[in-house]
C-alpha positions, -999 to +999 in steps of 0.1 A: -003+004-001+023+026-017-003+049-023-034+055-007-046+076-032-086+065-043-078+034-018-114+028+002-105+028+036-123+018+067-116+032+103-135+019+137-128+042+165-126+074+145-145+097+164-113+104+185-076+099+190-052+077+167-086+072+147-096+106+141-059+113+131-057+084+106-087+094+087-079+131+087-042+120+071-052+097+048-082+123+039-051+146+032-035+119+009-066+112-010-081+082+005-119+072+003-131+070+042-155+050+058-155+059+094-176+050+125-175+052+159-202+046+187-198+084+201-222+104+180-204+135+184-170+130+182-177+112+146-194+145+135-164+161+139-143+138+124-166+136+096-163+174+092-128+176+090-125+144+067-149+164+045-129+196+050-098+176+038-116+167+005-124+131+009-150+111+003-165+094+036-194+074+048-201+083+082-220+054+110-226+050+142-213+011+149-206-006+178-178-033+170-188-057+196-222-061+181-216-090+154-246-087+132-241-050+131-203-050+117-214-079+092-240-053+077-221-023+075-192-046+062-217-049+031-228-015+029-197+001+029-186-021+003-218-017-015-213+022-015-179+026-027-178-011-048-143-019-030-129-020+002-086-021+003-078-012+041-093-020+074-078-005+103-100-023+137-087+005+154-119+010+179-109+003+217-116+005+251-097+003+288-104-007+321-085-010+351-084-031+386-069-064+400-080-105+390-094-109+423-117-074+423-128-073+388-163-083+382-170-106+346-189-083+332-162-059+331-135-087+316-165-094+292-169-058+280-131-052+275-130-088+257-161-079+234-151-046+219-112-050+223-108-085+207-143-097+198-142-061+176-112-070+159-123-106+150-159-092+139-141-061+118-119-085+101-140-116+094-168-092+080-143-070+058-118-098+046-139-110+018-143-075+005-101-067+015-094-101-005-116-093-031-098-056-040-065-073-053-046-048-030-055-052+004-044-042+043-062-051+074-049-032+103-056-044+138-045-026+169-030-042+199-010-026+221+023-021+243+006-043+264-003-069+239+037-072+240+040-077+281+014-079+309+012-057+336-006-057+374-043-045+371-045-047+332-056-078+334-090-076+310-067-052+285-038-076+285-057-104+277-077-088+248-046-075+236-023-104+237-054-121+216-054-095+189-018-097+185-022-140+184-049-133+159-034-111+138-002-130+134-019-159+125-036-144+097-009-129+083+007-162+085-028-173+061-030-152+037+005-159+027-001-195+025-030-192+006-016-163-015-044-137-015-030-099-020-038-094+015-012-074+038-012-079+077-003-057+100-006-055+139-001-022+159+013-022+193+008+018+206+031+026+239+018+056+261+003+075+233-022+111+243-057+099+241-088+096+261-088+060+267-074+061+301-098+089+307-128+071+301-112+038+315-135+020+342-116+007+372-129-014+399-122-014+437-110+012+453-092+027+425-098+062+416-103+068+380-092+104+380-061+096+398-053+062+376-060+086+342-037+112+356-009+090+363-008+077+327-011+112+315+021+122+334+042+094+330+036+072+301+017+094+278+045+103+258+034+106+224+006+127+203-023+105+192-013+128+155+028+117+156+017+080+161-008+082+134+021+092+111+042+061+125+012+037+118+004+050+082+041+046+078+045+010+089+012+002+064+030+019+038+058-003+042+036-035+052+052-038+083+041-068+101+049-058+136+046-018+137+057-003+174+042+032+181+064+052+205+102+048+220+087+033+249+067+003+231+107-002+212+124-004+242+100-028+261+098-049+236+132-055+231+136-058+267+111-082+273+129-100+244+159-101+268+148-111+297+122-129+292+096-138+321+118-119+346+104-082+335+071-096+358+095-090+383+104-056+378+071-047+365+051-054+398+073-034+417+075-001+393+035-003+393+034-006+431+055+025+432+034+046+405+003+033+424+015+046+455+023+078+436-016+082+423-029+077+462 
């Protein structure tokens, strides 16, 4: 995917953050866009921005956890544009809480959006992407799809699952000789609203946890993250590491294997004490 001009690009979670910035940047590159989100106000802002950039756009409210809705949406987009070239399964949510204090429903909610949302989007659009003859599936995992973190079991589970699903898909496309590239995106600390919108369990203070993320972890803007992701897609990278933290920690985990868990536990304990 060297050139996005004229390509039909689907982006879920386009109402804010990286999804919005990817949409706007691809609009300026001449892509035709199908954008979706669960938040009408945010989606409306993104639609306005991409139209101002001169892009043809199809905008629709969508909950990626609702499989039948996603299947119908894929057919609607394909019928509207006549083709689908690229799909960014980007929508995601977060939850913070230790396993012993987290309700089943909280884990299920994260898995439904962050993992099954990716599966739903991939399965729904894959036939259309294969038929395009020049396709790319881009699934958003996380730095937490490369290493685990205390208090992030639900999010870790979903993002590790996305990684495995996406890496298997890439290999299957190679085996089948389909004209489809596949990339797994692993953002580190990105300045988006995901931490501020996260739910929490137990006695965690949501605002304090979000402030901790913004202060110590969110080092890259979503605009810069979008540039890295688009460049990675253009270069057909299998794994797109976004941010210096993602690159360094990816190497560290490879070097020390499971020993990273002790260090991570100690650092998280210290950070949470600072959060109050």
